[in-house]
C-alpha positions as CSV (number, residue, x, y, z in Angstrom):
1,M,93.0,121.4,116.7
2,E,91.5,118.0,115.9
3,Y,93.1,114.6,116.4
4,G,92.7,111.1,115.2
5,I,94.0,107.6,115.8
6,C,94.5,104.6,113.4
7,N,92.0,101.8,114.0
8,L,93.1,99.6,111.1
9,A,96.2,97.4,110.9
10,V,98.2,99.7,108.6
11,V,97.3,102.7,106.6
12,P,99.2,104.3,103.7
13,L,100.4,107.9,104.3
14,R,100.6,109.6,100.9
15,A,102.4,112.7,99.7
16,E,99.3,114.1,98.1
17,P,95.5,113.7,98.6
18,N,95.2,111.1,95.8
19,D,95.0,107.3,95.7
20,R,97.7,107.3,93.0
21,S,100.1,109.5,95.0
22,E,103.4,108.2,96.4
23,M,103.2,106.4,99.7
24,V,105.8,108.2,101.9
25,S,105.1,106.1,105.1
26,Q,102.6,104.1,106.9
27,I,100.5,104.6,110.0
28,L,100.2,101.6,112.2
29,F,97.3,100.6,114.4
30,G,97.1,102.7,117.5
31,E,99.3,105.6,116.3
32,A,97.8,109.0,116.8
33,F,98.1,112.2,114.9
34,E,97.1,115.9,114.6
35,I,94.7,116.8,111.8
36,L,95.9,119.7,109.7
37,E,93.3,119.9,106.9
38,W,90.3,118.2,105.5
39,K,90.0,117.9,101.7
40,D,87.2,115.9,100.1
41,K,87.9,112.2,101.2
42,W,91.3,113.1,102.4
43,V,92.8,114.3,105.7
44,Q,96.3,115.9,106.0
45,I,97.9,114.8,109.3
46,T,101.1,115.1,111.3
47,T,101.9,112.0,113.3
48,A,102.5,112.1,117.1
49,Y,105.2,109.4,117.0
50,D,107.6,110.9,114.5
51,N,106.2,114.2,113.4
52,Y,105.7,113.1,109.8
53,T,103.2,114.8,107.5
54,G,101.1,113.3,104.8
55,W,97.6,112.5,103.6
56,I,95.3,109.6,104.6
57,D,91.8,108.5,103.7
58,R,89.2,109.9,106.1
59,L,87.6,106.4,106.4
60,Q,90.9,104.9,107.8
61,F,90.8,106.3,111.3
62,V,88.6,107.4,114.2
63,M,88.6,110.8,116.0
64,L,90.5,111.3,119.3
65,G,90.0,113.9,122.0
66,H,92.6,116.4,123.0
67,L,93.4,114.9,126.4
68,A,93.6,111.4,125.0
69,Y,95.9,112.6,122.2
70,K,98.1,114.4,124.8
71,R,98.4,111.2,126.8
72,I,99.4,109.0,123.9
73,A,101.8,111.6,122.6
74,Q,103.6,111.9,125.9
75,T,103.9,108.2,126.8
76,L,104.8,105.4,124.4
77,P,102.1,102.7,124.7
78,P,103.0,99.0,124.7
79,V,103.5,97.5,121.2
80,T,103.0,94.2,119.4
81,F,106.1,92.1,118.7
82,S,104.9,89.3,116.4
83,A,104.8,89.8,112.7
84,V,101.0,89.3,113.1
85,T,99.0,89.7,116.2
86,Q,95.2,89.3,116.2
87,A,93.0,92.0,117.7
88,W,89.3,91.1,118.2
89,K,87.1,94.0,117.4
90,I,84.4,93.5,120.0
91,A,81.7,95.8,118.3
92,D,81.3,93.6,115.2
93,N,83.1,90.4,116.2
94,S,85.7,90.9,113.5
95,V,89.5,90.5,113.6
96,V,92.2,93.0,112.7
97,Y,95.6,91.5,112.0
98,L,98.2,93.8,113.6
99,P,101.8,94.2,112.4
100,A,104.8,94.3,114.7
101,G,105.1,97.7,116.2
102,A,101.4,98.4,116.4
103,S,100.6,100.6,119.4
104,L,98.2,99.1,122.0
105,A,96.8,102.5,123.0
106,F,95.0,102.9,126.3
107,L,95.6,99.3,127.1
108,E,93.7,97.9,130.1
109,G,94.6,94.2,130.8
110,T,94.4,92.8,127.3
111,T,91.9,95.3,125.9
112,S,93.1,98.3,123.8
113,Y,90.7,101.3,123.5
114,I,90.9,103.0,120.2
115,G,88.6,106.0,120.2
116,N,85.3,104.6,121.2
117,Q,86.2,101.1,119.9
118,K,87.5,98.2,122.0
119,F,89.9,95.6,120.7
120,E,90.8,92.4,122.6
121,I,94.4,91.5,122.0
122,I,94.9,87.8,121.3
123,G,98.5,86.6,122.0
124,T,101.5,87.8,123.9
125,I,101.6,91.5,125.0
126,G,105.1,92.8,125.9
127,E,108.3,91.0,125.1
128,T,112.0,91.6,125.9
129,N,114.6,90.8,123.2
130,S,117.9,92.1,121.9
131,I,118.1,94.6,119.1
132,I,119.9,92.0,117.0
133,N,117.2,89.4,117.4
134,I,114.5,91.9,116.7
135,A,116.3,93.1,113.5
136,K,116.8,89.5,112.3
137,S,113.1,88.8,112.7
138,F,112.6,91.0,109.7
139,L,115.0,89.0,107.4
140,N,113.6,88.6,103.9
141,A,110.9,91.2,104.4
142,P,110.5,92.7,100.9
143,Y,111.6,96.3,100.3
144,L,108.7,98.7,100.0
145,W,109.1,102.4,99.7
146,G,107.3,103.9,102.7
147,G,106.8,100.5,104.3
148,R,107.0,99.8,108.0
149,T,106.0,96.1,108.4
150,H,107.3,92.6,107.8
151,F,105.2,92.5,104.6
152,G,107.0,95.5,103.1
153,I,109.5,97.9,104.6
154,D,112.1,100.5,103.5
155,C,115.5,101.1,105.0
156,S,114.6,103.8,107.5
157,G,111.2,102.2,108.3
158,F,113.1,99.1,109.2
159,T,115.4,100.9,111.6
160,Q,112.6,103.0,113.1
161,V,110.3,100.0,113.8
162,V,113.2,97.9,115.3
163,Y,113.9,100.7,117.7
164,K,110.2,101.2,118.4
165,L,110.1,97.6,119.6
166,L,112.9,98.5,122.0
167,G,110.8,101.5,123.3
168,I,113.0,104.1,121.6
169,A,111.5,106.6,119.2
170,I,113.6,107.8,116.3
171,K,112.5,109.8,113.3
172,R,111.2,108.4,110.0
173,D,113.7,109.2,107.2
174,A,117.4,108.2,107.1
175,S,118.5,111.8,106.9
176,Q,116.4,112.7,109.9
177,Q,117.7,109.7,111.9
178,A,121.3,110.8,111.2
179,E,120.6,114.0,113.1
180,Q,119.8,112.0,116.2
181,G,122.0,109.8,118.5
182,E,125.6,110.0,119.5
183,F,128.3,110.3,116.9
184,V,130.7,107.3,116.6
185,D,134.0,108.5,115.0
186,S,134.8,105.2,113.2
187,V,132.9,102.2,112.0
188,L,135.7,100.2,113.6
189,K,134.5,101.5,117.0
190,A,130.8,100.6,116.3
191,K,128.8,98.4,118.6
192,P,125.9,96.0,117.6
193,G,122.8,98.1,117.3
194,D,124.5,101.3,116.1
195,L,123.1,102.7,112.9
196,A,125.3,103.2,109.8
197,F,124.3,105.9,107.3
198,F,125.3,106.0,103.6
199,N,125.3,108.9,101.1
200,N,124.8,109.3,97.4
201,P,127.3,110.9,95.0
202,E,125.9,114.3,95.9
203,G,126.6,113.7,99.6
204,R,123.0,113.3,100.7
205,I,122.2,110.5,103.2
206,T,119.9,108.1,101.4
207,H,120.3,104.7,103.2
208,V,120.6,103.3,106.7
209,G,121.2,99.9,108.3
210,I,121.8,98.3,111.7
211,I,125.3,97.2,112.5
212,L,125.5,93.6,113.7
213,G,129.2,93.5,114.6
214,G,131.8,91.2,113.1
215,G,131.9,93.2,109.9
216,K,128.2,92.7,109.2
217,I,125.1,94.9,108.7
218,I,121.4,94.2,108.3
219,H,119.5,96.5,106.1
220,A,116.6,96.8,103.7
221,S,117.7,96.8,100.1
222,G,115.6,94.7,97.8
223,K,114.7,92.8,100.9
224,V,116.0,92.9,104.5
225,K,119.3,91.1,104.4
226,I,122.7,90.8,105.9
227,D,125.8,92.1,104.0
228,A,129.4,92.8,104.8
229,L,130.4,96.2,106.2
230,D,133.8,97.8,106.1
231,T,135.3,101.3,106.3
232,E,134.2,102.0,102.7
233,G,130.6,100.9,103.0
234,I,128.4,97.9,102.3
235,Y,129.8,95.1,100.2
236,S,127.4,92.8,98.5
237,E,128.6,89.2,98.0
238,E,125.8,88.8,95.4
239,L,126.9,91.7,93.3
240,K,130.6,91.4,94.1
241,R,131.0,95.1,94.7
242,H,130.3,97.9,97.2
243,T,126.7,99.1,96.9
244,H,126.5,101.8,99.5
245,R,129.1,104.4,100.5
246,L,129.6,104.9,104.3
247,K,129.0,108.4,105.6
248,L,128.7,108.1,109.4
249,V,127.7,106.0,112.4
250,K,125.4,106.9,115.2
251,R,124.6,105.3,118.6
252,Y,121.1,105.4,120.3
253,L,121.4,102.7,123.0
């Protein structure tokens, strides 16, 4: 088996080995993966962080040894917290602008070792904050299918990255996240930080958000925003109607 690690700020993970293919997720700096197949300029991978499979460009990562992969897969490394953190690439004196949730793999002091490359992290490393404050830091981030950063994010990418900043790994898609955590039998018993899941008319879970308490939820729909939440679902003041039908609530904290 071969392994790789992302040495760029953020890389699109595509459904098929084609530049025009749908972006299903993103790989953030310092996230590692198993390599399943090489095909022309493309590589099919499965991520160590959330076991997600897709295709990336073979120029958008560096190789990683088995022992190094095992280490990063077993222990979550420190992550960046700011919307943008500078990483000075020592080899060519360039700067990589890291998104929140980038993994500072093999960190020694302020230096992150990505494959055989060294990056000096400029700014704060490590931060403690509440899940509500972390979630609110994403307010107004535009919705982007497959996105995981302040500059474009989808509903489950939002919940996943917020929890990553708390040191808790959850899966990538809303339907997968709904299979994790502890069941809460009523939204009226929910606590701030619980995840609320919503289904389509066919009963399939298609949306997720973070409960704030006080009848409010923060979620990515058009943009990351705060809406009202009741036993029926999400109520949009902008549209004057319920937009998402509540299915269940899960607790991870």
